[in-house]
C-alpha positions as CSV (number, residue, x, y, z in Angstrom):
1,M,0.0,0.2,0.0
2,R,1.6,3.6,-1.0
3,R,0.9,6.6,0.6
4,L,0.5,9.5,-1.9
5,V,2.8,11.9,-0.8
6,V,2.7,15.4,-2.9
7,A,5.0,18.2,-2.7
8,L,4.0,21.5,-4.3
9,A,6.9,23.2,-4.8
10,L,8.6,25.1,-7.6
11,V,9.8,21.7,-8.9
12,G,6.3,21.2,-9.8
13,F,4.1,17.8,-8.8
14,V,6.2,15.2,-7.0
15,S,4.4,12.0,-6.6
16,L,5.4,8.3,-5.7
17,L,2.6,7.3,-8.0
18,S,4.6,8.6,-11.1
19,A,7.4,6.6,-12.6
20,Q,9.2,10.0,-13.2
21,D,10.7,11.4,-9.9
22,E,13.0,13.8,-11.6
23,E,11.9,17.3,-13.3
24,E,10.9,16.3,-16.7
25,D,13.2,17.9,-19.7
26,P,11.2,20.7,-21.1
27,R,12.0,19.5,-24.5
28,I,10.6,16.3,-23.7
29,K,7.1,17.9,-22.5
30,R,7.1,19.4,-25.8
31,A,7.6,16.6,-28.0
32,V,5.0,14.5,-25.9
33,K,2.5,17.6,-26.7
34,R,3.0,17.7,-30.1
35,A,3.2,14.0,-30.5
36,V,-0.3,13.5,-28.6
37,A,-1.8,16.2,-30.7
38,W,-0.8,14.4,-34.0
39,L,-2.1,11.2,-32.5
40,K,-5.5,12.7,-31.8
41,S,-5.6,13.9,-35.4
42,Q,-5.4,10.5,-36.8
43,Q,-8.6,9.2,-35.0
44,K,-11.3,7.9,-37.5
45,S,-14.7,9.2,-36.9
46,D,-15.9,6.0,-35.1
47,G,-13.3,6.2,-32.7
48,H,-10.9,4.0,-33.8
49,W,-7.0,4.2,-35.0
50,E,-5.1,2.4,-38.0
51,Y,-1.6,1.2,-38.8
52,N,-0.1,0.3,-42.0
53,P,-0.7,-3.5,-42.5
54,D,1.9,-3.7,-45.4
55,R,4.9,-1.5,-44.2
56,P,7.3,-2.6,-43.6
57,F,5.8,-5.6,-41.7
58,K,3.2,-7.1,-43.5
59,L,0.5,-8.7,-41.4
60,D,-1.9,-11.3,-42.6
61,I,-4.3,-10.1,-39.5
62,V,-5.9,-6.7,-39.4
63,M,-6.2,-5.8,-35.9
64,Y,-7.5,-2.1,-36.0
65,E,-8.8,-2.7,-32.1
66,G,-5.2,-3.4,-31.0
67,C,-4.1,-0.5,-32.7
68,T,-6.9,1.6,-31.0
69,A,-6.2,0.4,-27.5
70,L,-2.4,1.1,-27.9
71,A,-3.1,4.8,-29.2
72,L,-5.4,5.2,-26.0
73,F,-2.5,3.7,-23.7
74,A,-0.1,6.0,-25.2
75,L,-2.3,9.2,-25.0
76,L,-3.2,8.3,-21.1
77,K,0.4,8.1,-20.6
78,G,1.0,11.2,-22.4
79,G,-1.4,13.2,-19.9
80,V,-4.5,13.2,-21.9
81,D,-7.7,14.1,-19.6
82,P,-9.2,10.3,-19.2
83,D,-12.7,12.3,-19.8
84,E,-11.6,13.8,-22.9
85,D,-13.8,13.2,-26.2
86,C,-11.2,11.3,-27.9
87,I,-10.7,9.1,-25.2
88,K,-14.5,8.3,-24.7
89,K,-14.7,7.6,-28.4
90,G,-11.9,5.0,-28.2
91,F,-13.3,2.9,-25.7
92,E,-16.8,2.9,-27.2
93,Y,-14.9,1.6,-30.4
94,L,-13.7,-1.3,-28.5
95,E,-17.0,-1.9,-26.6
96,K,-18.3,-2.4,-30.3
97,H,-15.3,-4.3,-31.7
98,P,-14.4,-6.8,-29.0
99,P,-10.5,-7.7,-29.6
100,K,-9.8,-11.4,-31.0
101,H,-6.2,-11.5,-30.9
102,T,-3.6,-11.4,-28.2
103,Y,-1.8,-8.2,-29.0
104,S,-5.1,-6.4,-29.0
105,V,-6.7,-8.1,-26.0
106,A,-3.4,-7.4,-24.0
107,C,-3.5,-3.5,-25.1
108,Y,-7.2,-3.3,-24.2
109,V,-6.1,-4.3,-20.6
110,L,-3.0,-1.8,-20.7
111,A,-5.3,1.0,-22.0
112,L,-8.2,0.0,-19.0
113,D,-5.4,0.1,-16.3
114,A,-4.0,3.4,-17.5
115,L,-7.8,4.9,-17.9
116,Y,-8.1,4.4,-14.1
117,E,-4.8,5.5,-13.0
118,A,-5.6,8.9,-15.0
119,R,-8.8,9.2,-13.4
120,F,-7.1,8.8,-9.6
121,K,-4.8,11.3,-10.4
122,K,-7.3,13.6,-11.7
123,R,-8.9,13.0,-8.4
124,V,-5.8,13.9,-6.5
125,K,-5.3,17.1,-8.5
126,K,-8.6,18.3,-8.0
127,K,-7.9,17.8,-4.0
128,L,-5.0,19.7,-4.1
129,E,-6.4,22.7,-6.1
130,K,-8.8,22.8,-3.6
131,K,-6.3,23.2,-0.6
132,G,-4.8,26.2,-2.8
133,R,-2.2,26.4,-4.9
134,K,0.0,29.1,-2.0
135,S,0.5,26.1,0.0
136,M,4.3,25.0,-0.7
137,T,3.6,21.5,0.7
138,A,0.1,19.5,0.9
139,V,0.0,16.0,2.1
140,I,-3.0,14.1,0.7
141,D,-4.2,11.5,3.3
142,E,-5.1,9.1,1.0
143,T,-3.4,5.8,-0.3
144,Y,-3.2,4.4,-4.1
145,N,-3.8,0.7,-3.5
146,P,-4.2,-0.8,-7.4
147,K,-6.0,-3.8,-5.6
148,K,-8.5,-1.4,-3.6
149,D,-9.1,0.9,-6.7
150,V,-9.9,-1.8,-9.2
151,K,-13.3,-2.5,-6.8
152,K,-14.1,1.5,-7.8
153,W,-14.1,0.7,-11.2
154,A,-17.4,0.9,-13.3
155,P,-19.1,-2.7,-13.1
156,K,-18.7,-3.2,-17.0
157,D,-15.2,-2.2,-16.9
158,L,-13.9,-4.7,-14.1
159,A,-16.3,-7.2,-15.9
160,K,-14.3,-6.5,-18.8
161,L,-10.6,-6.5,-17.4
162,K,-11.5,-10.2,-15.7
163,E,-12.9,-11.4,-19.3
164,L,-9.9,-10.1,-21.1
165,I,-7.3,-11.5,-18.5
166,K,-9.4,-14.7,-18.5
167,W,-9.1,-14.9,-22.6
168,L,-5.4,-14.8,-22.2
169,V,-5.1,-17.5,-20.1
170,Q,-7.3,-19.7,-22.5
171,H,-5.7,-18.7,-25.5
172,R,-2.3,-19.9,-25.1
173,T,-1.3,-22.0,-28.1
174,Q,1.0,-24.4,-25.9
175,R,3.0,-22.9,-23.0
176,V,2.6,-19.0,-24.2
177,W,1.1,-16.9,-27.1
178,R,1.0,-17.0,-30.6
179,Y,-1.2,-16.0,-33.7
180,P,-3.5,-18.6,-34.7
181,P,-3.5,-21.3,-35.0
182,N,-0.3,-22.7,-33.3
183,G,3.4,-22.2,-32.4
184,E,4.7,-19.7,-29.9
185,D,6.8,-16.6,-30.0
186,M,8.6,-14.1,-28.0
187,S,6.4,-10.8,-29.1
188,N,2.9,-12.0,-28.7
189,T,4.0,-13.3,-25.2
190,Q,5.6,-10.1,-23.9
191,Y,2.5,-8.3,-24.5
192,A,0.3,-11.0,-23.0
193,V,2.6,-10.7,-20.1
194,L,2.4,-7.0,-19.7
195,A,-1.4,-7.6,-19.5
196,L,-1.0,-10.4,-16.6
197,A,1.2,-7.8,-14.8
198,V,-1.7,-5.8,-14.6
199,A,-3.9,-8.5,-13.4
200,L,-1.1,-9.3,-10.4
201,R,-1.0,-5.6,-9.6
202,R,-4.8,-5.3,-9.5
203,G,-5.2,-8.5,-7.8
204,I,-6.8,-10.4,-10.4
205,P,-6.2,-14.1,-9.8
206,V,-3.9,-15.9,-12.8
207,P,-2.8,-19.4,-12.1
208,K,0.9,-19.8,-11.4
209,E,1.3,-22.2,-13.9
210,V,0.8,-19.8,-16.3
211,F,3.9,-17.8,-15.1
212,V,5.7,-21.1,-14.6
213,K,5.3,-21.7,-18.3
214,I,6.2,-18.5,-19.4
215,A,9.3,-18.7,-17.4
216,E,10.1,-22.4,-18.5
217,Y,9.6,-21.1,-22.1
218,C,11.8,-18.0,-21.7
219,T,14.5,-19.4,-20.1
220,E,14.7,-22.5,-23.1
221,A,14.4,-19.9,-25.8
222,Q,17.5,-18.0,-24.6
223,E,20.7,-18.2,-26.6
224,K,22.7,-20.9,-24.5
225,D,26.1,-18.7,-24.5
226,G,27.5,-15.7,-25.4
227,P,30.5,-13.2,-24.3
228,E,31.1,-12.3,-20.8
229,V,30.2,-9.1,-20.1
230,P,31.9,-6.7,-17.7
231,W,29.2,-6.7,-14.5
232,F,26.7,-4.0,-14.0
233,P,23.9,-4.2,-11.4
234,V,20.8,-5.5,-12.5
235,P,18.8,-5.1,-8.9
236,L,15.8,-7.3,-9.9
237,A,17.5,-10.0,-11.0
238,D,20.3,-9.6,-8.2
239,K,17.9,-8.9,-5.3
240,P,14.5,-10.8,-3.7
241,I,11.8,-8.7,-4.5
242,K,10.8,-8.4,-1.1
243,V,14.3,-6.8,0.0
244,L,13.5,-4.2,-2.8
245,K,10.2,-3.9,-1.7
246,K,11.2,-3.1,1.9
247,L,13.8,-0.4,0.7
248,E,10.8,1.0,-1.2
249,K,8.6,1.4,1.6
250,K,11.3,3.2,3.6
251,I,12.0,5.9,0.8
252,E,8.3,6.6,1.1
253,R,8.2,6.7,5.0
254,E,11.4,9.1,5.0
255,I,9.5,11.5,2.2
256,A,6.5,11.7,4.0
257,K,8.1,12.0,7.4
258,F,9.5,15.0,5.9
259,T,6.7,16.5,4.6
260,R,4.4,16.2,7.6
261,A,7.3,17.7,9.6
262,A,7.0,20.7,7.2
263,R,3.7,21.1,7.5
264,R,3.9,21.3,11.6
265,S,6.5,23.7,11.4
266,K,4.7,26.0,9.0
267,Q,7.7,27.0,7.0
268,E,8.3,27.4,3.4
269,V,9.6,24.4,1.8
270,T,12.3,25.3,-1.0
271,R,13.7,23.5,-3.8
272,E,17.1,23.3,-1.8
273,D,15.0,21.6,1.0
274,I,13.6,18.9,-1.2
275,K,16.9,18.3,-2.7
276,R,18.7,17.9,0.6
277,L,16.1,15.3,1.6
278,R,16.5,13.4,-1.3
279,T,20.1,13.5,-1.3
280,S,20.2,11.8,1.8
281,V,17.8,9.2,0.8
282,V,19.8,8.7,-2.2
283,R,23.0,8.4,-0.5
284,E,21.7,5.4,2.0
285,S,19.5,3.7,-0.6
286,A,21.7,3.8,-3.7
287,D,24.4,1.7,-2.2
288,K,21.7,-1.0,-0.8
289,V,19.9,-1.2,-4.0
290,F,23.2,-1.7,-6.0
291,R,25.4,-3.4,-3.9
292,G,25.6,-6.9,-4.1
293,E,27.6,-10.3,-5.4
294,K,29.1,-9.3,-8.7
295,K,27.9,-12.3,-10.6
296,K,29.4,-13.2,-13.6
297,M,27.0,-12.3,-16.8
298,Y,27.0,-13.3,-20.6
299,A,25.3,-11.9,-23.6
300,R,22.3,-14.2,-24.5
301,G,19.8,-12.6,-26.1
302,W,16.2,-14.1,-27.8
303,C,14.9,-14.2,-31.3
304,Y,11.3,-14.3,-32.4
305,M,10.4,-17.9,-32.9
306,F,13.5,-20.2,-32.0
307,T,11.5,-22.9,-33.1
308,E,11.5,-22.0,-36.5
309,K,12.9,-24.5,-38.9
310,N,12.7,-22.9,-42.3
311,L,15.8,-20.4,-42.4
312,Q,15.9,-19.7,-46.0
313,Q,12.2,-18.5,-45.7
314,F,11.8,-16.9,-42.0
315,E,15.5,-15.8,-41.5
316,W,14.1,-12.9,-39.5
317,R,12.2,-15.3,-36.8
318,L,15.6,-16.7,-35.8
319,M,17.5,-13.2,-35.9
320,I,18.6,-12.3,-32.4
321,T,17.3,-9.0,-31.9
322,G,17.1,-5.8,-28.9
323,A,13.5,-5.8,-29.5
324,M,13.0,-9.6,-28.6
325,T,15.6,-9.5,-25.7
326,T,14.2,-6.9,-24.1
327,S,11.0,-8.9,-24.4
328,G,12.7,-11.8,-22.9
329,I,13.9,-9.3,-19.9
330,A,10.5,-8.2,-19.1
331,A,8.8,-11.7,-19.2
332,L,11.2,-13.2,-16.8
333,C,11.0,-9.9,-14.4
334,V,6.9,-10.3,-14.1
335,C,7.6,-14.1,-13.7
336,K,10.0,-13.5,-10.9
337,R,7.1,-10.9,-9.5
338,A,4.3,-13.8,-9.9
339,L,6.5,-16.8,-8.6
340,E,8.8,-15.5,-5.7
341,G,8.0,-17.3,-2.6
342,T,6.2,-20.1,-4.2
343,P,7.6,-23.8,-4.2
344,E,8.2,-23.7,-8.1
345,W,10.3,-20.5,-7.6
346,H,13.1,-22.7,-5.9
347,R,13.3,-24.7,-9.2
348,L,13.5,-21.6,-11.3
349,K,15.2,-19.1,-9.4
350,N,18.4,-19.6,-10.8
351,K,17.7,-19.7,-14.6
352,V,15.3,-16.9,-14.4
353,E,17.4,-14.5,-12.7
354,Q,20.6,-15.4,-14.9
355,G,18.4,-14.9,-17.6
356,I,17.3,-11.3,-16.9
357,R,20.7,-10.5,-15.8
358,D,22.2,-12.2,-19.3
359,G,19.6,-10.3,-21.2
360,A,20.5,-7.1,-19.9
361,A,24.5,-7.9,-20.5
362,W,23.0,-8.6,-24.3
363,I,21.7,-5.3,-24.4
364,A,24.6,-3.7,-23.0
365,H,27.0,-5.4,-25.4
366,H,25.0,-4.8,-28.3
367,F,23.6,-1.3,-27.1
368,T,22.1,1.2,-29.5
369,V,19.5,3.5,-29.6
370,T,19.7,4.3,-33.6
371,G,18.0,0.9,-34.9
372,N,16.9,-2.4,-33.4
373,P,20.4,-3.8,-33.0
374,V,21.0,-7.6,-34.0
375,G,23.2,-10.6,-32.7
376,K,23.8,-14.0,-34.3
377,L,20.8,-16.3,-35.7
378,Y,19.4,-18.8,-33.2
379,P,21.0,-20.7,-31.7
380,G,23.4,-17.6,-31.4
381,G,26.2,-18.1,-29.0
382,K,30.0,-17.3,-29.9
383,N,30.4,-19.3,-33.0
384,G,26.7,-18.5,-34.3
385,K,25.7,-17.5,-37.9
386,K,25.1,-13.8,-38.7
387,P,22.3,-12.9,-40.4
388,S,22.1,-11.6,-43.9
389,R,20.1,-8.1,-43.0
390,P,19.2,-5.7,-40.6
391,A,16.7,-6.0,-38.3
392,I,13.3,-3.7,-38.5
393,H,10.9,-2.6,-35.3
394,H,13.1,0.4,-34.5
395,F,10.6,2.2,-32.1
396,Y,9.2,-0.8,-30.8
397,F,12.7,-1.8,-29.5
398,L,12.8,1.5,-27.7
399,Y,9.5,0.8,-25.9
400,G,11.1,-2.9,-25.0
401,L,14.2,-0.9,-23.8
402,E,11.6,1.3,-21.4
403,R,10.3,-1.7,-20.4
404,S,13.1,-3.7,-19.5
405,G,15.0,-1.0,-17.9
406,I,11.9,-0.1,-15.7
407,L,10.9,-3.4,-14.8
408,G,14.6,-4.3,-14.2
409,L,15.9,-1.3,-11.9
410,I,18.6,-0.8,-14.5
411,P,19.4,3.0,-14.9
412,K,22.3,2.0,-17.3
413,F,22.9,-1.1,-19.5
414,G,26.6,-1.0,-18.7
415,K,27.9,2.1,-19.9
416,H,24.8,3.4,-21.6
417,D,22.1,5.6,-19.6
418,W,19.2,4.1,-21.9
419,F,16.9,7.0,-21.0
420,K,19.1,9.7,-21.4
421,E,20.4,8.2,-25.0
422,G,17.1,7.0,-26.0
423,A,15.4,10.4,-25.7
424,E,17.9,12.6,-27.1
425,H,17.4,10.2,-30.5
426,L,13.9,10.5,-30.2
427,L,14.0,14.2,-29.8
428,G,16.3,14.5,-32.8
429,C,14.2,12.5,-35.1
430,Q,10.7,13.7,-34.4
431,N,9.0,15.0,-37.7
432,S,7.7,18.5,-37.5
433,D,4.1,17.7,-37.3
434,G,4.9,15.7,-34.1
435,H,4.6,12.2,-35.3
436,W,7.6,9.5,-35.4
437,D,8.0,7.2,-38.3
438,A,11.1,4.5,-38.7
439,G,10.1,4.0,-42.3
440,S,11.6,0.9,-43.9
441,Y,13.2,0.0,-40.5
442,G,9.7,0.4,-38.4
443,T,6.7,-1.6,-38.1
444,S,3.5,-0.7,-39.4
445,G,3.7,3.1,-39.9
446,P,3.9,6.1,-37.9
447,V,1.0,5.4,-35.6
448,P,2.1,2.7,-33.7
449,D,5.6,4.0,-34.1
450,T,4.4,7.3,-32.4
451,C,2.7,5.5,-29.8
452,W,5.7,3.9,-28.8
453,A,7.9,6.8,-28.9
454,I,5.3,8.5,-26.4
455,L,5.6,5.8,-24.4
456,F,9.1,5.8,-23.8
457,L,9.7,9.4,-23.0
458,K,7.0,9.3,-20.6
459,K,8.7,6.0,-19.0
460,A,5.2,4.4,-19.3
461,T,5.5,1.1,-17.8
462,T,4.6,0.5,-14.2
463,P,7.3,-1.0,-12.0
464,I,7.7,-3.7,-10.2
465,V,9.2,-1.9,-7.3
466,R,9.4,2.1,-7.4
467,V,12.6,3.5,-6.7
468,P,13.2,7.4,-7.4
469,R,14.9,7.8,-10.4
470,D,17.7,10.1,-8.3
471,V,18.5,6.9,-6.4
472,A,19.0,5.3,-9.6
473,T,21.0,8.0,-10.9
474,G,23.0,7.6,-7.4
475,L,24.8,4.9,-9.2
476,A,27.3,7.1,-10.4
477,E,28.5,7.9,-6.9
478,W,28.1,4.4,-5.9
479,F,30.6,3.4,-8.5
480,K,32.9,6.3,-7.5
481,K,32.9,5.4,-4.2
482,K,33.7,1.5,-4.5
483,K,36.6,2.2,-6.4
């Protein structure tokens, strides 16, 4: 259960509910604002959004309901009012056109989750405004508990959420997910897992065997070997989640304690006061988050479909890429969240944690934000074959980079600050009207590319453990101290 501590100061609206704890770069604010305006302009009269099914990744299935759900998710994370007409029309379209494919069902779950989080934030903002903007510090004596919040949902929306989660559980092809009629792939799987993470957070039951099979599939599908990579912290792999959760609570208590004391003193709370508080928390917390045994790391990634046998026709399915590797990292992080503390976890623990760690090592070893990085062809490894072409799905990869960084509590992949480098790239390649389009290296045109760019810049993924970003950036000082 989380106490929402809100400080109204020159630094703006600071909330533990948000994945962002530092001031947002004004350039990012402007870029997201322009992107949101462009994305709104692409909505069709009946409320849906469309992608290009022929460019550059040809799809045999038309999933406009999935594109609509993805757009709603991006707009809500981008700060659009949950009661705005474009949001209402989009959800009305989804009600009339129930999704029938994994991507679409999963994105619908993500959109519903984002809708009610946005409504909660809107209620909090109204309460703050009633208290008066002149107050430098305000404490809302309210908690944000997703499991309790879901009980306040409109009955039809809660029923829909449960229906969508049930659909995902029942429509696994074997262990995980794929387009009909059969097979298994990492891409469908990662979206399904992100939706199941919403179920975990909201208290919607999901059988443990679902996560066991996901973990078994992902660890089997990963490269079996790869080059050793210099150690760097991957906290969600390196430490038990329960330990990280205790640290999360301590950080919240420290900030709440400071805020209550400031209210009682009736003194003005300045930017420097907040900075001093956070600095003291950072110094103590960063060491606990990042300190640990320096376990060996090997660059081992994932491909789209490791069971593919037709290399000549479907080489792309066997290409080990950044997009699929971030999918594997995210899926295993959620599996650890679901299974830690259960009898099944004892058998899977080492493989899952090493899988997360080595997936992060692969990203560090192949790091780039200017495209979707490519390694070898599956089964890969040190002596694996090289693919004959580059990968597409550039912005799909960037959103995957955000997910794996947030879920894994990874501020840097090796020496690379993934958010800083990714944001700079996105700011530099945004089109004048606000959209993004990776062209022949994209996925399905500017609508999904723009959605993924917004989600990256807003750090839209809900973390498993919330550690303020300045604790994460305290990693640099931590390394200096240890040298």
